[in-house]
C-alpha positions in Angstrom: 17.6 10.0 -103.0 17.6 8.4 -99.5 20.9 7.3 -98.0 21.2 4.3 -95.8 23.6 4.6 -93.2 24.8 2.1 -90.5 22.6 4.0 -88.2 20.2 5.2 -90.8 18.3 8.5 -91.1 15.1 7.2 -89.3 17.3 6.3 -86.3 19.3 9.4 -86.2 16.4 11.7 -86.4 14.5 9.7 -83.6 17.8 9.9 -81.3 17.9 13.6 -82.1 14.2 14.4 -81.4 14.4 12.5 -78.2 17.3 14.6 -77.1 15.9 18.0 -78.2 12.4 17.2 -76.8 14.1 16.2 -73.4 15.7 19.9 -73.5 12.3 21.3 -74.3 13.4 22.4 -77.9 11.3 22.4 -81.0 12.7 22.1 -84.4 11.2 23.5 -87.8 12.4 22.8 -91.1 11.3 24.8 -94.2 12.1 25.6 -97.8 10.2 29.0 -98.2 13.0 31.6 -97.7 10.8 34.4 -97.5 9.4 33.1 -94.4 13.0 32.3 -93.1 13.8 35.9 -93.8 11.0 36.9 -91.6 12.1 34.6 -88.7 15.6 35.7 -88.8 14.6 39.5 -88.9 12.3 38.9 -85.8 14.5 36.7 -83.8 18.0 36.8 -84.8 18.8 40.6 -84.2 22.5 40.5 -83.7 23.2 38.7 -87.1 21.2 39.7 -90.4 20.1 37.1 -93.1 23.1 35.7 -94.8 23.5 36.6 -98.4 23.6 33.2 -99.7 20.2 32.6 -98.3 18.6 36.0 -99.3 15.5 35.2 -101.6 15.9 38.7 -103.0 19.3 37.5 -104.4 18.9 33.8 -105.2 16.2 31.3 -106.6 15.7 29.2 -103.5 13.0 26.5 -103.4 12.2 23.2 -102.2 14.2 21.5 -105.0 17.6 23.2 -104.1 17.5 24.7 -100.5 16.3 24.2 -96.9 16.2 25.9 -93.4 16.1 24.8 -90.0 15.4 26.8 -86.9 15.0 25.9 -83.2 12.9 27.4 -80.5 13.2 27.0 -76.7 10.3 25.9 -74.6 9.3 29.6 -74.3 8.9 30.0 -78.1 12.3 31.9 -78.5 14.7 31.3 -81.4 17.9 30.0 -80.3 19.3 28.4 -83.5 19.4 28.8 -87.4 21.0 27.1 -90.1 20.5 26.5 -93.8 21.6 24.7 -96.9 21.5 24.9 -100.6 22.8 23.1 -103.7 25.5 25.1 -105.6 25.5 24.9 -109.2 29.2 24.0 -109.8 29.1 24.0 -113.6 31.8 21.3 -113.7 34.2 23.2 -111.9 36.1 22.5 -108.7 35.3 24.7 -105.8 38.5 26.5 -106.2 37.7 27.5 -109.5 34.1 28.3 -108.6 34.9 30.6 -105.8 37.6 32.3 -107.6 34.9 34.3 -109.4 32.0 33.9 -107.1 33.3 34.2 -103.4 31.6 37.7 -103.1 28.3 35.8 -103.0 29.4 34.3 -99.6 30.1 37.3 -97.4 29.9 37.5 -93.5 26.7 39.0 -92.4 28.3 42.3 -91.6 27.7 45.8 -93.1 30.2 47.7 -95.0 32.1 44.9 -96.4 34.9 46.3 -98.9 34.7 43.7 -101.7 37.4 45.3 -103.7 40.0 44.7 -101.1 38.6 41.3 -99.9 40.0 38.2 -101.5 39.5 34.5 -101.8 42.7 31.9 -101.9 42.1 28.4 -102.7 43.2 26.2 -100.0 44.3 22.5 -100.7 41.0 20.8 -100.2 39.1 23.3 -102.5 40.8 21.8 -105.5 39.3 18.4 -104.9 35.8 19.5 -104.1 33.5 18.9 -107.2 30.4 17.1 -108.3 27.3 17.6 -106.3 28.1 20.2 -103.8 26.1 21.7 -100.9 26.7 24.9 -99.1 26.0 24.8 -95.5 25.8 28.1 -93.5 23.8 30.9 -91.6 24.7 28.9 -88.5 24.0 31.0 -85.4 23.3 29.7 -81.6 21.8 32.3 -79.3 24.4 33.8 -76.8 21.4 34.4 -74.4 20.4 30.8 -74.5 23.1 30.0 -71.8 21.5 26.7 -70.6 21.9 25.4 -74.2 25.5 26.1 -74.7 28.2 23.9 -73.7 25.9 20.9 -73.4 26.5 19.2 -76.8 23.3 20.6 -78.4 25.2 22.4 -81.0 26.4 19.0 -82.1 22.9 17.8 -82.3 21.9 20.7 -84.4 24.6 20.7 -86.9 24.3 16.8 -87.4 20.6 17.4 -87.9 21.2 19.7 -90.7 24.0 17.5 -92.4 21.6 14.7 -92.2 18.8 16.5 -93.9 21.3 17.6 -96.7 22.4 13.8 -97.2 18.9 12.6 -97.3 17.6 15.4 -99.7 20.5 15.4 -102.2 23.3 12.8 -101.3 25.9 15.4 -102.2 29.6 14.5 -103.0 30.7 17.3 -100.7 29.0 19.8 -98.1 31.2 23.0 -97.3 30.9 26.1 -95.5 33.1 29.0 -94.1 34.0 29.7 -90.6 35.3 32.7 -88.9 38.8 32.2 -87.6 37.8 33.2 -83.9 35.1 30.6 -84.1 37.3 27.9 -85.6 39.9 28.4 -82.9 37.4 27.6 -80.3 36.8 24.1 -81.9 33.2 24.7 -83.3 34.0 22.9 -86.6 34.9 19.8 -84.6 31.6 20.1 -82.6 29.8 20.5 -85.8 31.4 17.5 -87.2 33.3 18.9 -90.0 36.4 16.9 -90.6 38.4 19.3 -92.7 39.0 22.9 -91.6 41.6 24.9 -93.8 42.7 28.3 -92.7 43.5 31.3 -95.1 40.6 30.6 -97.5 39.0 34.2 -97.1 40.0 37.7 -96.2 37.4 40.1 -95.7 37.8 43.9 -94.9 35.5 46.5 -94.0 35.4 49.9 -95.3 37.7 52.1 -93.2 39.3 49.3 -91.3 42.5 47.6 -92.2 42.0 44.5 -90.0 41.1 41.5 -92.1 38.6 38.9 -91.0 39.9 35.5 -91.9 37.5 32.8 -93.0 38.2 28.9 -92.9 37.0 26.5 -95.4 35.3 23.7 -93.6 34.1 20.7 -95.5 33.0 16.9 -95.4 33.2 14.4 -98.1 30.3 12.1 -98.6 32.5 9.2 -97.2 33.2 11.6 -94.2 29.5 12.1 -93.5 28.8 8.5 -93.8 31.5 7.8 -91.1 30.3 10.7 -88.9 26.9 9.1 -88.9 28.2 5.7 -87.8 29.1 7.4 -84.3 26.2 7.0 -81.8 24.6 10.5 -81.2 24.2 10.1 -77.6 27.8 9.3 -77.1 28.8 12.5 -79.1 26.5 14.6 -76.9 27.8 13.1 -73.8 31.4 13.9 -74.8 30.6 17.2 -75.9 29.0 18.0 -72.4 
């Protein structure tokens, strides 16, 4: 279903492509996650493929998932993200995650799934219906000229708009490490709601927990977000 915004999808993608083209950045979008796994393995050495988007673990195809990657003018991978529909089976996100949170681990080795836990935050009780998980988000540390200039805002909104145009979901959610959330990354991405204490991950042999925030947007939130002129957001982010 195609969604009509005040600034409709065609205008948004035109503005985004203009900004990215000016920066020498090329975007690719696909639905074959075997290809995506190879892209990540070759170009994102510091962070392995996230389990929610592993084609060996999940049936991911053109109807329920997509990935987005960006390359600089030299053909070097500088950004990744992916999204997929979640089969909620009539449950709220709090109910769904209570038994399924282990399917959304951080892309780190040696996770101790026995000690790790999920806690439903207030917003999770109201997330239901058609729900999209948005994750595997990465911006290259080496791409210094692309950090701090607002391009993460463009990347994130590009993915959010694709999800809205493809599925028009009731909610879009993801999980964000506390260290990243404290830097304001959720706000730059456009997430209106960012709730702490949702996930606590432990690694074997380590007693220090890694906290995950629940970040989410309602359908109405996304519609409001895309009424904001993209050029102004990029200028402010810079």
